[in-house]
C-alpha positions in Angstrom: 155.1 91.0 81.7 154.9 87.7 83.5 156.0 84.5 81.7 154.1 81.3 82.2 154.6 77.8 81.0 150.9 77.7 80.0 147.6 79.2 80.6 144.3 77.7 81.9 141.2 79.6 80.5 138.0 78.9 82.3 134.6 80.0 80.8 132.2 80.8 83.6 128.6 81.9 83.9 127.4 82.4 87.6 129.9 79.8 89.1 130.4 81.4 92.5 129.6 77.9 94.1 132.4 76.2 92.1 135.0 78.6 90.9 137.0 78.6 94.2 137.4 75.0 94.2 138.3 74.9 90.6 141.0 77.5 91.0 142.4 75.9 94.2 142.9 72.7 92.2 144.8 74.5 89.4 146.9 76.4 92.0 147.7 73.1 93.8 148.6 71.3 90.5 150.7 74.3 89.3 153.2 73.6 92.1 154.6 70.9 89.9 154.9 73.1 86.8 158.2 75.0 86.4 157.5 78.4 85.1 154.0 78.8 86.5 150.5 78.6 85.3 148.3 81.6 84.3 144.6 81.3 85.3 142.1 83.3 83.2 138.5 83.3 83.9 136.0 84.6 81.3 133.1 85.7 83.3 130.2 85.5 80.8 127.6 87.8 82.0 127.8 86.8 85.5 125.4 88.4 88.0 126.9 86.7 91.1 130.4 86.9 92.7 132.2 84.7 90.2 134.6 87.5 89.2 135.3 88.6 92.7 136.1 85.1 93.8 138.3 84.3 90.8 140.3 87.6 91.5 140.7 86.4 95.1 142.4 83.3 93.9 144.7 85.3 91.7 143.0 84.6 88.3 143.0 87.2 85.6 139.3 88.0 84.9 137.9 89.0 81.5 134.2 90.0 81.2 132.2 89.7 78.0 131.1 93.2 78.5 134.6 94.3 77.2 134.4 91.8 74.5 130.9 93.1 73.5 132.2 96.7 73.4 135.0 95.6 71.0 132.3 93.9 68.8 130.0 96.9 68.9 132.9 99.3 67.9 133.7 97.0 65.0 130.1 96.9 63.8 129.8 100.6 64.1 132.9 101.1 62.0 131.5 98.8 59.4 128.2 100.6 59.4 129.9 104.0 59.0 132.1 102.8 56.1 129.2 101.3 54.2 127.1 104.4 54.6 129.7 106.6 52.9 
């Protein structure tokens, strides 16, 4: 497990035109931080190349499809328990 001094979380929706520049800026600034900086991009229903570009720059990419799955599972469990 990597240890970082801090994390930068970037919410993104179809940001392929801008995400590269944003992540390059973070990487450049992180040179002055001992311990490193974790970059996390939350790709919110992107239909473009935002996630691919973010991964190219070394960011950890989370998609809301995974988050939606967790919510749906939770709702399903609630429904099942209330019907018993």
